[in-house]
matplotlib code that plots the C-alpha trace (Angstrom):
import matplotlib.pyplot as plt

x = [87.7, 85.2, 86.3, 84.3, 86.4, 89.7, 89.0, 88.2, 88.8, 88.2, 88.6, 87.3, 83.5, 82.8, 81.0, 83.9, 84.8, 87.1, 87.0, 89.9, 91.9, 92.9, 94.8, 93.6, 97.0, 100.3, 102.1, 103.7, 105.9, 104.7, 106.4, 105.0, 106.1, 104.5, 106.3, 104.3, 100.9, 102.1, 102.4, 104.8, 104.7, 107.2, 106.8, 108.8, 109.4, 111.5, 112.7, 110.5, 112.0, 112.0, 112.2, 110.7, 107.6, 107.0, 103.3, 102.0, 98.8, 97.4, 95.0, 96.4, 93.4, 93.9, 97.2, 99.1, 102.5, 105.0, 108.3, 110.6, 113.8, 115.9, 115.8, 117.8, 119.7, 123.5, 124.2, 124.1, 121.9, 119.0, 119.3, 117.2, 114.1, 115.3, 112.0, 111.7, 115.0, 115.6, 114.4, 112.9, 111.0, 112.1, 112.0, 111.5, 112.5, 112.9, 116.0, 118.3, 116.2, 116.4, 114.3, 116.1, 115.1, 116.9, 116.2, 117.9, 118.5, 118.8, 121.8, 123.9, 123.2, 121.7, 121.3, 120.5, 119.4, 118.4, 116.5, 115.7, 112.3, 110.9, 109.2, 112.6, 115.8, 117.1, 120.9, 122.7, 122.3, 124.9, 125.8, 125.8, 126.5, 127.6, 125.9, 123.9, 120.6, 120.5, 117.0, 114.3, 116.6, 115.3, 117.4, 117.0, 118.6, 118.4, 118.1, 121.8, 122.9, 123.7, 122.5, 121.4, 120.0, 117.8, 117.3, 116.2, 117.6, 116.4, 117.0, 117.2, 120.5, 121.8, 120.8, 119.0, 115.7, 113.4, 115.9, 116.5, 119.9, 120.7, 123.9, 125.5, 125.6, 127.4, 125.1, 125.3, 123.8, 126.7, 128.2, 127.5, 130.0, 129.7, 128.3, 125.4, 124.0, 121.0, 118.1, 115.3, 115.0, 111.5, 112.1, 109.8, 107.0, 107.3, 108.7, 109.7, 109.9, 111.1, 110.3, 111.3, 110.5, 112.2, 110.6, 110.9, 107.7, 107.1, 110.5, 110.4, 112.1, 109.6, 110.3, 107.1, 107.7, 105.5, 105.8, 104.2, 104.5, 102.8, 99.3, 98.9, 101.0, 100.3, 101.8, 104.3, 105.6, 108.8, 109.4, 112.5, 113.9, 117.3, 117.7, 119.8, 117.2, 116.3, 112.9, 109.6, 107.1, 103.4, 101.0, 99.1, 97.1, 95.9, 93.3, 90.9, 87.4, 88.0, 88.7, 91.9, 94.6, 98.1, 97.5, 101.0, 104.2, 104.0, 104.6, 103.2, 102.5, 101.2, 99.1, 99.3, 96.0, 97.6, 95.9, 97.9, 97.7, 99.3, 99.6, 100.1, 99.5, 97.2, 98.0, 95.3, 96.9, 96.9, 96.2, 99.4, 99.8, 97.3, 97.4, 95.2, 95.0, 94.3, 93.7, 96.2, 95.6, 98.0, 97.2, 99.8, 102.5, 101.6, 100.0, 96.8, 96.2, 92.7, 89.9, 89.8, 86.5, 86.7, 88.6, 91.9, 94.0, 94.8, 93.5, 91.7, 91.6, 88.8, 86.8, 85.2, 86.3, 86.3, 89.1, 92.1, 91.5, 93.9, 91.8, 90.3, 88.9, 90.8, 89.7, 89.6, 92.9, 94.1, 97.4, 97.7, 96.5, 95.3, 97.8, 97.1, 100.9, 100.6, 103.6, 107.3, 107.7, 106.0, 103.4, 104.7, 102.4, 104.6, 107.5, 109.6, 110.3, 114.1, 116.6, 115.3, 117.1, 116.5, 116.1, 112.9, 110.5, 110.0, 107.4, 108.9, 109.0, 105.3, 104.2, 101.0, 101.7, 104.0, 106.2, 107.4, 110.2, 110.2, 113.2, 114.9, 113.5, 113.2, 110.1, 109.2, 107.8, 108.4, 112.1, 111.6, 112.9, 111.0, 107.5, 105.9, 103.6, 101.5, 99.8, 96.2, 94.3, 91.1, 89.2, 87.4, 88.5, 88.9, 92.0, 91.7, 94.6, 94.5, 97.5, 98.9, 101.4, 104.2, 106.2, 109.2, 110.4, 108.4, 106.9, 107.1, 104.4, 102.7, 100.2, 98.4, 99.7, 98.8, 101.8, 102.6, 104.4, 102.5, 101.2, 98.6, 98.4, 96.3, 98.2, 99.0, 101.7, 103.3, 102.7, 104.1, 102.3, 99.5, 98.8, 97.1, 95.4, 96.9, 96.1, 98.3, 97.3, 99.1, 97.5, 98.6, 100.1, 102.2, 101.8, 99.1, 98.9, 95.5, 95.4, 92.6, 93.0, 94.2, 92.9, 92.3, 95.4, 93.5, 91.8, 95.1, 94.8, 93.3, 91.9, 93.0, 91.1, 91.3, 88.5, 89.3, 86.6, 86.3, 89.0, 91.2, 89.3, 90.2, 89.2, 90.6, 88.8, 89.6, 87.9, 88.6, 86.6, 86.7, 83.0, 82.2, 84.5, 84.8, 86.1, 89.0, 89.9, 88.6, 88.5, 91.8, 93.0, 95.6, 98.2, 100.8, 104.4, 107.3, 106.6, 104.5, 100.9, 99.9, 100.5, 99.0, 100.7, 102.2, 105.0, 106.6, 109.1, 111.0, 111.5, 113.6, 116.5, 117.4, 117.8, 114.5, 112.9, 109.5, 107.4, 104.0, 102.4, 100.1, 97.6, 96.5, 96.0, 92.8, 91.8, 88.1, 85.9, 83.5, 81.7, 84.2, 82.6, 79.3, 81.1, 83.1, 80.1, 78.0]
y = [128.2, 129.2, 130.0, 127.0, 124.8, 126.3, 126.6, 123.5, 125.3, 129.0, 130.4, 133.9, 133.7, 136.9, 138.6, 140.0, 136.7, 133.8, 130.1, 128.0, 126.5, 129.4, 126.9, 123.3, 122.2, 121.0, 124.3, 122.9, 124.8, 128.2, 131.5, 134.9, 138.6, 141.9, 144.3, 147.4, 146.2, 142.7, 139.5, 136.8, 133.2, 130.3, 126.7, 123.5, 121.5, 118.5, 116.4, 118.2, 120.8, 123.6, 124.2, 126.6, 127.9, 131.7, 132.8, 136.4, 137.9, 141.3, 140.3, 137.1, 135.1, 135.0, 133.6, 132.8, 131.2, 133.7, 131.8, 129.3, 130.0, 127.4, 125.1, 122.2, 121.2, 121.1, 117.5, 114.4, 112.5, 114.8, 113.7, 110.7, 110.9, 111.6, 111.0, 113.1, 114.9, 118.1, 121.6, 121.8, 124.7, 127.9, 131.4, 134.6, 138.1, 141.5, 143.4, 146.1, 146.3, 142.6, 139.5, 136.7, 133.0, 130.6, 126.9, 123.6, 120.3, 117.9, 116.1, 119.0, 122.2, 125.6, 127.6, 131.2, 133.0, 136.6, 138.5, 142.2, 141.1, 137.8, 137.1, 137.3, 135.4, 134.4, 134.3, 130.9, 128.9, 129.8, 127.2, 129.3, 126.4, 122.8, 120.7, 117.5, 117.9, 121.7, 122.5, 125.2, 128.3, 131.8, 135.0, 138.2, 141.6, 143.7, 147.4, 147.8, 146.0, 142.7, 139.7, 136.3, 133.0, 130.8, 127.1, 123.7, 120.2, 116.9, 114.0, 111.6, 113.4, 115.4, 113.0, 115.8, 117.6, 119.8, 122.6, 125.9, 127.5, 131.1, 131.9, 135.2, 135.7, 138.0, 140.9, 139.7, 136.4, 134.4, 132.8, 132.0, 133.5, 130.9, 127.4, 129.0, 128.9, 127.2, 129.7, 127.3, 123.7, 122.4, 118.8, 118.8, 121.3, 121.7, 118.5, 118.5, 122.3, 123.4, 125.7, 128.9, 132.4, 135.3, 138.8, 142.0, 143.7, 146.4, 146.0, 142.2, 139.5, 136.8, 133.3, 131.7, 127.9, 124.8, 122.0, 118.7, 117.1, 117.5, 116.1, 116.5, 119.7, 123.4, 126.8, 128.1, 131.6, 132.5, 136.0, 137.8, 141.3, 140.2, 138.3, 135.7, 135.1, 134.0, 133.3, 132.6, 130.5, 130.4, 128.3, 130.7, 128.4, 124.8, 122.6, 122.9, 121.9, 122.3, 119.7, 121.5, 119.1, 120.3, 123.9, 125.4, 126.3, 129.4, 133.1, 136.3, 139.5, 142.9, 145.1, 148.8, 148.9, 147.3, 143.9, 140.8, 137.5, 134.1, 131.6, 128.0, 124.4, 121.6, 117.9, 116.4, 113.1, 112.4, 116.1, 117.1, 120.0, 122.5, 126.3, 128.2, 131.9, 133.1, 136.5, 137.6, 139.9, 141.1, 140.8, 141.9, 141.7, 138.1, 137.1, 135.1, 133.3, 132.4, 132.9, 132.2, 130.5, 129.1, 131.8, 129.9, 132.5, 130.0, 130.6, 128.1, 128.1, 129.8, 128.2, 131.4, 135.0, 138.5, 139.0, 141.0, 144.8, 145.8, 148.8, 147.4, 144.2, 142.0, 139.5, 135.8, 134.1, 130.6, 128.8, 127.6, 124.1, 123.6, 124.0, 124.4, 124.1, 127.2, 129.0, 128.7, 127.6, 125.1, 126.5, 127.3, 124.6, 121.8, 120.1, 117.2, 114.4, 115.1, 117.5, 118.0, 117.3, 119.2, 115.9, 115.0, 117.4, 120.1, 122.9, 123.8, 120.4, 120.7, 124.2, 124.3, 120.9, 119.4, 116.7, 114.2, 111.9, 108.2, 108.2, 105.0, 104.2, 101.7, 99.6, 101.1, 104.6, 105.6, 105.7, 107.5, 111.1, 112.4, 112.4, 115.8, 116.5, 119.0, 119.2, 118.0, 121.4, 120.5, 117.8, 116.8, 117.4, 115.8, 115.9, 115.1, 115.1, 114.6, 112.6, 111.6, 108.7, 107.9, 105.1, 103.5, 100.7, 97.8, 98.5, 102.3, 104.0, 107.3, 107.9, 109.9, 109.1, 109.6, 109.2, 109.2, 106.5, 104.2, 105.0, 104.2, 105.2, 104.8, 104.9, 103.7, 101.1, 99.9, 96.1, 94.9, 96.9, 97.8, 100.2, 98.8, 100.5, 99.8, 100.6, 99.9, 100.2, 99.3, 96.6, 94.3, 92.1, 94.9, 96.7, 95.1, 95.8, 95.7, 95.1, 97.2, 95.7, 96.9, 100.3, 101.7, 103.8, 105.5, 107.9, 109.7, 110.8, 109.5, 111.1, 109.9, 111.0, 110.6, 111.6, 112.4, 112.3, 113.0, 111.3, 111.2, 108.2, 108.0, 106.2, 106.3, 106.5, 106.9, 108.1, 107.9, 111.0, 113.2, 112.8, 109.3, 108.0, 104.4, 103.6, 101.2, 99.3, 99.8, 102.8, 103.3, 105.4, 108.0, 108.4, 111.0, 110.7, 111.3, 114.7, 115.7, 115.1, 113.0, 114.4, 114.0, 114.3, 112.8, 110.4, 108.9, 106.1, 103.5, 100.5, 98.7, 101.1, 101.1, 104.6, 105.6, 108.4, 107.6, 110.4, 111.5, 114.9, 116.2, 118.6, 119.9, 119.1, 120.3, 120.4, 120.7, 121.4, 118.5, 116.2, 113.5, 110.6, 111.1, 111.2, 108.0, 106.1, 107.1]
z = [74.3, 77.0, 80.5, 81.7, 79.4, 80.6, 84.3, 86.1, 89.4, 90.1, 93.6, 92.8, 93.6, 91.6, 94.5, 96.4, 98.1, 97.4, 98.4, 99.5, 98.1, 95.9, 93.8, 93.7, 92.4, 93.8, 94.5, 97.6, 100.2, 98.8, 99.5, 98.5, 98.4, 97.3, 95.1, 94.4, 93.0, 92.2, 94.2, 93.3, 94.5, 94.2, 95.1, 95.2, 92.0, 93.2, 90.3, 87.7, 85.3, 84.5, 88.2, 90.8, 89.1, 89.6, 89.7, 89.6, 91.0, 91.6, 94.3, 95.9, 94.6, 90.8, 89.7, 86.5, 85.9, 84.5, 84.6, 86.2, 88.0, 86.2, 83.2, 84.6, 87.7, 87.3, 88.3, 86.0, 88.5, 87.6, 83.9, 85.1, 87.3, 90.8, 92.6, 95.8, 95.3, 93.4, 94.4, 97.8, 99.6, 97.9, 99.4, 97.3, 98.3, 96.8, 97.9, 96.4, 93.3, 92.5, 93.0, 94.9, 95.1, 97.5, 97.6, 98.5, 96.9, 99.9, 98.7, 97.2, 99.1, 99.0, 95.8, 94.9, 91.7, 91.0, 88.4, 87.6, 86.3, 87.6, 84.2, 82.4, 82.6, 86.1, 86.8, 86.6, 89.9, 92.5, 95.0, 98.2, 100.6, 99.7, 102.4, 102.7, 104.5, 104.8, 103.6, 103.4, 103.3, 103.7, 103.3, 105.3, 105.0, 108.2, 108.4, 109.3, 106.0, 107.7, 105.8, 107.2, 106.2, 108.3, 107.4, 108.7, 108.5, 106.8, 109.1, 106.1, 105.1, 108.0, 110.8, 112.7, 112.4, 114.4, 114.8, 113.0, 112.3, 111.5, 109.4, 108.6, 104.8, 102.4, 101.5, 97.8, 98.8, 97.3, 100.4, 104.0, 106.5, 109.2, 110.0, 111.8, 115.3, 116.8, 117.1, 118.0, 119.1, 118.5, 119.4, 122.4, 121.6, 117.8, 116.3, 112.7, 112.7, 109.2, 106.3, 108.2, 106.8, 108.6, 108.8, 110.8, 112.0, 114.6, 116.3, 116.5, 114.4, 113.4, 112.1, 110.6, 110.6, 110.2, 112.7, 113.5, 110.0, 106.7, 107.5, 111.3, 111.7, 112.6, 112.0, 114.5, 114.8, 116.8, 118.1, 119.4, 119.9, 118.5, 115.2, 117.0, 119.7, 122.2, 120.4, 122.2, 120.3, 119.7, 117.6, 115.4, 113.2, 113.5, 111.9, 114.8, 113.9, 110.1, 107.5, 106.4, 107.6, 108.4, 107.6, 107.4, 105.6, 103.5, 103.3, 104.9, 103.0, 104.1, 101.8, 101.4, 103.1, 106.2, 105.7, 106.4, 104.5, 104.6, 101.8, 102.8, 101.7, 102.7, 101.8, 99.6, 98.7, 95.0, 94.3, 96.1, 98.5, 97.4, 98.1, 100.6, 101.5, 105.1, 106.6, 109.3, 112.2, 114.9, 118.6, 121.2, 118.5, 117.6, 114.3, 114.3, 111.0, 109.9, 112.4, 116.1, 116.3, 119.9, 121.7, 122.3, 120.4, 117.7, 114.2, 112.1, 108.3, 106.5, 103.7, 102.2, 103.0, 101.6, 99.0, 99.9, 99.7, 96.9, 95.9, 92.7, 91.1, 88.8, 86.2, 87.0, 86.3, 86.9, 86.2, 82.6, 81.7, 78.1, 75.3, 71.6, 70.8, 68.6, 70.2, 69.6, 73.3, 75.5, 77.8, 81.3, 82.8, 81.4, 83.2, 82.3, 84.9, 84.6, 83.0, 79.5, 76.2, 73.0, 71.1, 72.9, 71.2, 68.6, 68.1, 64.7, 62.8, 62.2, 63.3, 65.3, 66.8, 69.4, 68.0, 70.5, 69.3, 70.1, 72.5, 73.6, 77.0, 79.8, 79.9, 83.3, 82.6, 86.2, 85.2, 81.9, 81.9, 78.8, 80.3, 79.6, 82.5, 84.4, 87.7, 88.5, 88.4, 90.2, 92.1, 88.9, 85.3, 81.9, 79.6, 75.9, 73.4, 69.7, 68.4, 65.1, 65.4, 62.9, 64.5, 62.9, 65.2, 66.6, 70.0, 69.8, 71.9, 72.4, 75.1, 77.8, 81.3, 84.9, 87.2, 90.9, 92.7, 90.3, 86.9, 84.3, 80.6, 77.4, 74.2, 70.7, 69.9, 66.7, 66.2, 62.9, 60.1, 62.5, 65.3, 68.4, 71.3, 74.6, 78.2, 81.3, 84.9, 88.1, 90.2, 93.1, 90.4, 89.0, 85.7, 83.6, 79.9, 78.2, 74.5, 73.0, 69.6, 66.2, 65.0, 61.6, 60.6, 57.8, 60.2, 60.6, 64.2, 67.4, 70.5, 74.0, 77.1, 80.8, 83.1, 86.7, 89.4, 93.0, 95.1, 91.9, 90.5, 86.8, 83.7, 80.2, 76.9, 73.2, 70.0, 66.3, 65.5, 68.6, 69.3, 70.3, 73.1, 74.2, 77.7, 78.0, 81.1, 84.6, 86.9, 88.8, 91.6, 90.9, 93.7, 94.8, 93.8, 96.1, 97.7, 94.7, 93.6, 90.7, 87.2, 83.8, 80.5, 77.4, 76.4, 73.3, 73.7, 71.8, 74.1, 71.6, 72.2, 68.5, 67.0, 65.4, 63.3, 64.8, 66.3, 67.4, 66.7, 69.4, 67.9, 71.3, 75.0, 76.5, 80.1, 80.7, 83.7, 84.0, 86.4, 85.5, 87.5, 85.7, 82.4, 82.9, 84.2, 81.2]

ax = plt.figure().add_subplot(projection="3d")
ax.plot(x, y, z, "-o")
ax.set_aspect("equal")
plt.show()
């Protein structure tokens, strides 16, 4: 496949510059570290599993997914879609020869996992602190060997917010040694302060923390001579006159060259919280993120900038999207909408194809756990999948789905001895099923497509030969889920609930760069 086919969004401009966002995909609440010549980034995964994606780069611009921290969350409630819950705001650190990731689930507590190699197996999740509403944890090991953890609170669970606490922690990261102390109250000047990241630089302790809320917010930095405070505060980046709303929440890294960089998110609605990269300079021991265009000592996000000076150039790389299903494992771009079960799929039953089994399911796909999904990768793109359907029970379905808080899909359904084409979209009247009519089963396989245009406007189409596509239904607007962007993927279900041997073989799933609106209007 050509790079144009594979890469609907490329930040590297090929001339020594990059454009923001570096990832036009929902890698929300990012944190980043540098270890030698490599950079590693983690992001929230919420109810989607495997959880906490790990991405690697050698220049902070070109990224690929290399692993996930865990395969499943250890609570039965996550065996079904737990929209908006799950793994929130991870932090990644390198300490004592190991990689450490801390994250919270808002209803259960703070977890930790470690690895000698972030691309290999991570240790089983360790519950560091059982607590409701303790969120956004970040560990810190000081020069004297003392260990700490800073965190925020979710008002929806803890009843409080806009404050940051610092706890003493065992050096092995397995347990907190106290209930913590208040180190900053942002209620008046920095409401909804959260997502803290703790660093030490040039004799000061710094807490980088977003405030003001997801869309209207800004990036705050706190500074103190003692890790426990008192901390003074400064806004170091805000939207200003740019179109980058709520530019905040992320991680700071320093290069061997001395350059500083900050990775953060921007909320883009249906596309989720996409990832930006900003230069960092230090003025009077305060960081300034982005560029100070109006002289107010507050940075604004950059749109285009020289790439980080890492001493060499690296090839264009983007997080994986298309999948030919020619491996023994699913591509790392895929996540289920709940804790996965082995019975849902096979890559060995028909080698070279992904077999999805028709699992008993609720009629409402929003509550179906065996949705195999990936992030929207660009503002415009097209997804096409070739599918062979072998149903057994009446009403069994396979399809291509767009899901957020509402969903739409195009698919195939068993109806008596026939297969019919179906499309479902959400409207003011609820979920509306469109019968596309019976289709000729002798063709063997069918091609399902969704074209996504600017503003996440979508339209489905289908083909019997993979060349001539016919549109089905009207355009529809994709929307975000609960704390996550819209996703696109596959499902195979058996609404009857009767055990079945039905299945669908997906030959491939291809994500193409395209002017999707022109395509769906053609």
